[in-house]
KOLDO-444616 format. One line per field, with one value per residue (C-alpha): x, y, z; residue number from 1; residue in three letters. Coordinates in Angstrom, 2 decimals. Layout:
<rs>
X = (X; ...)
Y = (Y; ...)
Z = (Z; ...)
nr = (NUM; ...)
rest = (ALA; ...)
</rs>
This chain:
<rs>
X = (-0.03; 3.06; 3.59; 0.04; 2.20; 3.06; -0.68; -1.11; 2.21; 0.89; -2.46; -0.49; 2.06; -0.97; -2.95; -0.02; 0.73; 4.16; 6.14; 4.48; 7.54; 9.07; 5.72; 5.39; 9.23; 9.20; 6.08; 7.49; 10.76; 8.54; 6.29; 9.86; 11.50; 8.23; 8.18; 11.72; 13.37; 16.75; 16.82; 18.93; 16.67; 14.02; 16.28; 16.46; 12.59; 12.48; 15.08; 13.27; 10.02; 11.12; 13.02; 9.94; 7.78; 10.27; 7.84; 5.33; 7.82; 6.34; 3.29; 5.07; 5.58; 2.06; 2.62; 3.99; 1.18; -1.01; 0.76; 0.82; -3.29; -3.91; -1.92; -3.50; -7.04; -8.75; -10.31; -11.60; -12.69; -14.34; -16.23; -16.91; -19.17; -21.00; -22.06; -23.85; -25.60; -27.57; -30.08; -27.18; -26.42; -23.21; -24.67; -26.19; -22.60; -20.83; -23.01; -22.36; -18.76; -18.88; -20.49; -17.92; -15.22; -16.73; -17.32; -13.64; -12.23; -14.42; -12.49; -9.46; -8.77; -7.93; -5.25; -7.88; -9.08; -7.74; -7.21; -4.11; -5.53; -9.34; -10.28; -8.07; -8.30; -11.84; -14.27; -13.64; -13.83; -16.91; -18.39; -17.73; -18.92; -21.96; -22.55; -21.95; -24.29; -26.96; -25.92; -23.17; -19.70; -18.61; -17.98; -14.05; -16.07; -18.22; -15.63; -13.49; -16.81; -17.45; -13.62; -13.67; -16.99; -15.52; -12.32; -14.29; -16.34; -13.32; -12.16; -15.34; -15.49; -12.26; -12.04; -15.18; -15.17; -11.73; -12.41; -14.61; -11.72; -10.08; -6.77; -6.49; -3.74; -6.57; -8.16; -4.73; -3.96; -6.85; -6.74; -3.07; -3.72; -6.43; -3.99; -2.12; -4.37; -5.55; -8.59; -8.68; -11.17; -11.08; -10.44; -13.59; -15.69; -14.40; -14.94; -18.45; -19.10; -17.94; -20.46; -23.36; -20.74; -20.32; -24.00; -24.60; -21.93; -23.20; -26.46; -25.52; -23.01; -25.51; -27.88; -25.39; -24.59; -28.23; -28.20; -25.46; -27.09; -29.84; -27.44; -25.31; -28.70; -30.07; -26.85; -26.24; -29.81; -29.60)
Y = (0.02; 2.35; 2.29; 4.24; 7.62; 8.24; 8.88; 11.25; 12.95; 13.90; 14.93; 17.36; 18.25; 19.23; 20.90; 23.64; 23.82; 22.67; 21.71; 18.37; 16.76; 17.23; 15.91; 13.01; 11.90; 12.77; 10.44; 7.71; 8.09; 7.94; 4.72; 2.76; 3.75; 2.40; -0.95; -1.75; -0.55; 1.46; 4.99; 2.92; 0.36; 3.26; 4.81; 2.01; 1.61; 5.07; 4.45; 1.13; 2.91; 5.64; 3.16; 0.79; 4.22; 6.32; 5.48; 8.16; 10.91; 10.17; 11.90; 15.24; 14.93; 15.65; 19.27; 20.36; 19.04; 20.89; 24.17; 23.61; 23.08; 26.20; 28.44; 27.06; 28.39; 25.14; 27.02; 29.99; 27.14; 25.38; 28.69; 29.13; 25.87; 26.29; 29.93; 27.91; 25.42; 27.51; 24.76; 23.08; 24.68; 24.68; 22.14; 19.96; 19.74; 18.75; 16.07; 14.79; 15.10; 13.33; 10.46; 10.24; 10.56; 7.66; 5.02; 5.49; 5.49; 2.15; 0.91; 1.85; 4.53; 7.01; 9.01; 9.81; 12.79; 15.20; 18.60; 19.31; 17.13; 17.79; 20.54; 23.45; 23.19; 22.18; 21.64; 24.78; 27.05; 25.00; 25.36; 29.31; 29.52; 27.76; 30.49; 33.04; 31.79; 32.57; 35.63; 37.19; 38.09; 36.61; 38.44; 37.17; 35.66; 33.62; 32.40; 30.89; 29.32; 27.81; 26.73; 25.31; 23.17; 21.99; 20.58; 18.88; 17.44; 15.36; 14.88; 13.11; 11.29; 9.69; 9.01; 7.34; 5.72; 4.04; 1.87; -0.08; -1.06; -4.41; -3.39; 0.26; 0.54; 1.56; -1.73; -3.60; -1.71; -2.52; -6.39; -6.30; -4.75; -6.96; -10.04; -9.06; -9.29; -12.22; -11.38; -12.97; -10.81; -11.15; -8.12; -8.70; -8.35; -4.95; -3.65; -4.67; -3.00; 0.25; 0.41; 1.50; 4.29; 5.11; 5.34; 7.54; 9.87; 10.38; 11.19; 13.57; 15.39; 15.72; 17.22; 19.61; 20.73; 21.12; 23.58; 25.35; 26.02; 27.62; 29.77; 30.64; 31.77; 33.74; 35.44; 36.43; 37.55; 40.40)
Z = (-0.20; 0.41; -3.60; -3.46; -1.90; -5.53; -6.33; -3.44; -4.36; -7.99; -6.25; -4.06; -6.57; -9.11; -6.33; -5.60; -9.15; -9.22; -12.44; -13.98; -15.33; -11.85; -9.80; -12.31; -11.99; -8.29; -7.71; -9.89; -7.54; -4.34; -5.40; -6.59; -3.46; -1.30; -3.25; -2.38; -5.98; -5.33; -7.02; -9.61; -10.58; -10.83; -13.31; -15.16; -15.27; -16.61; -19.22; -20.40; -20.47; -22.76; -25.25; -25.37; -26.12; -28.48; -31.31; -29.50; -30.73; -34.02; -33.31; -33.40; -37.16; -37.06; -36.13; -39.22; -40.94; -38.92; -39.14; -43.12; -43.68; -41.12; -43.04; -46.22; -44.78; -43.32; -40.26; -43.00; -44.94; -41.87; -41.04; -44.23; -44.46; -41.61; -42.66; -45.41; -42.99; -40.88; -39.65; -37.67; -34.09; -32.17; -29.78; -32.60; -34.57; -31.27; -30.28; -33.81; -33.18; -29.36; -31.13; -33.88; -31.06; -28.71; -31.77; -33.11; -29.60; -29.14; -32.05; -30.89; -33.21; -30.21; -32.56; -35.48; -33.81; -30.71; -29.90; -32.54; -35.44; -35.50; -32.56; -33.02; -36.92; -37.86; -35.13; -33.16; -36.15; -37.33; -33.83; -33.90; -37.63; -36.50; -34.12; -36.22; -38.87; -36.64; -34.27; -36.20; -34.95; -31.59; -29.01; -27.14; -23.68; -26.56; -28.58; -25.66; -24.31; -27.74; -27.88; -24.63; -25.39; -28.36; -26.09; -23.56; -26.09; -27.61; -24.25; -22.65; -26.09; -26.08; -22.03; -22.02; -25.65; -25.05; -22.34; -24.52; -26.57; -25.16; -25.61; -24.27; -21.36; -18.90; -19.48; -19.14; -16.09; -14.15; -15.37; -14.14; -10.88; -10.00; -11.11; -8.15; -5.83; -6.79; -8.75; -12.16; -14.83; -18.38; -20.16; -22.32; -19.13; -18.28; -21.98; -21.86; -18.74; -19.83; -22.45; -19.86; -18.45; -22.29; -22.59; -19.80; -20.30; -24.19; -22.93; -20.26; -22.17; -25.32; -22.96; -21.54; -25.30; -25.81; -22.64; -23.87; -27.24; -25.30; -23.15; -26.35; -27.79; -24.91; -24.55; -27.99; -28.49; -25.87)
nr = (1; 2; 3; 4; 5; 6; 7; 8; 9; 10; 11; 12; 13; 14; 15; 16; 17; 18; 19; 20; 21; 22; 23; 24; 25; 26; 27; 28; 29; 30; 31; 32; 33; 34; 35; 36; 37; 38; 39; 40; 41; 42; 43; 44; 45; 46; 47; 48; 49; 50; 51; 52; 53; 54; 55; 56; 57; 58; 59; 60; 61; 62; 63; 64; 65; 66; 67; 68; 69; 70; 71; 72; 73; 74; 75; 76; 77; 78; 79; 80; 81; 82; 83; 84; 85; 86; 87; 88; 89; 90; 91; 92; 93; 94; 95; 96; 97; 98; 99; 100; 101; 102; 103; 104; 105; 106; 107; 108; 109; 110; 111; 112; 113; 114; 115; 116; 117; 118; 119; 120; 121; 122; 123; 124; 125; 126; 127; 128; 129; 130; 131; 132; 133; 134; 135; 136; 137; 138; 139; 140; 141; 142; 143; 144; 145; 146; 147; 148; 149; 150; 151; 152; 153; 154; 155; 156; 157; 158; 159; 160; 161; 162; 163; 164; 165; 166; 167; 168; 169; 170; 171; 172; 173; 174; 175; 176; 177; 178; 179; 180; 181; 182; 183; 184; 185; 186; 187; 188; 189; 190; 191; 192; 193; 194; 195; 196; 197; 198; 199; 200; 201; 202; 203; 204; 205; 206; 207; 208; 209; 210; 211; 212; 213; 214; 215; 216; 217; 218; 219; 220; 221; 222)
rest = (MET; LEU; SER; LEU; LEU; GLY; VAL; ALA; ALA; VAL; VAL; VAL; GLY; PHE; ALA; VAL; ARG; LEU; ASN; PRO; LEU; LEU; VAL; VAL; VAL; GLY; ALA; ALA; PHE; ILE; THR; GLY; LEU; ALA; ALA; GLY; LEU; SER; PRO; PHE; GLU; VAL; LEU; ASP; ALA; PHE; GLY; LYS; SER; PHE; ASN; ASP; SER; ARG; PHE; ILE; SER; VAL; ALA; PHE; LEU; VAL; LEU; PRO; MET; ILE; GLY; VAL; VAL; GLU; ARG; ALA; GLY; ILE; GLN; GLU; GLN; ALA; ARG; SER; LEU; MET; SER; ARG; LEU; ARG; GLY; ILE; SER; VAL; GLY; ARG; LEU; LEU; ILE; VAL; TYR; LEU; ALA; PHE; ARG; GLN; ILE; THR; SER; ALA; LEU; GLY; LEU; THR; SER; ILE; ALA; GLY; HIS; THR; GLN; THR; ILE; ARG; PRO; ILE; ILE; ALA; PRO; MET; ALA; GLU; GLY; ALA; VAL; GLU; ALA; ARG; PHE; GLY; PRO; LEU; ASN; PRO; ASP; ALA; GLN; GLN; ASP; VAL; ARG; ALA; ALA; ALA; ALA; ALA; THR; ASP; ASN; ILE; GLY; LEU; PHE; PHE; GLY; GLU; ASP; ILE; PHE; ILE; ALA; ILE; GLY; SER; ILE; LEU; LEU; MET; VAL; GLY; PHE; LEU; ALA; THR; ALA; GLY; ILE; THR; VAL; ASP; PRO; ILE; HIS; LEU; SER; ILE; TRP; ALA; ILE; PRO; THR; ALA; ILE; ALA; ALA; PHE; LEU; ILE; HIS; ALA; ALA; ARG; LEU; LEU; LEU; PHE; ASP; ARG; THR; ILE; ARG; ARG; ARG; LEU; SER; ARG)
</rs>
């Protein structure tokens, strides 16, 4: 149980707003030392994990591509598209994206969308365009609210969708943790029980988005 002190270190570190990298490294050392590892063994674990996950740096290749398409005017095109579809509200647009994000995450396609790939260059401008088509130019506060709603929709769709996929890290982590306690669980069972939670998350957030529609309409109609 002492190894759980690392979790407490993460919570306290983030609560007092320390450097996230230092917090995570410190928590890892606390967990490793509490589990009986020497400092060198903890460092060895760090090095092995970094080496095994070095392919993650490939994701940085996406950033130049996003910059190119933004410079080519993808955000302006997204706004222009929504200006021609006046019947679509920002809430309905984000509900469609929420369904797309949850379904693709449930199939293991977690990297097919995200804040960098879709929210900033496509979904957020489309959401802003949906509001501007009905109420005119947005003030800075409303613009930030729309962008936050788009980002939150991506987070919720990914978080509650990915647990349905049998080979996702969170499922394997729970299976491994329960195995250490002598509890054998089939990963498919955890995935199946994640479906009701995902459905509930979709319905709750969809209701929030419809309420957000009403809030935006009330604020901008004054």
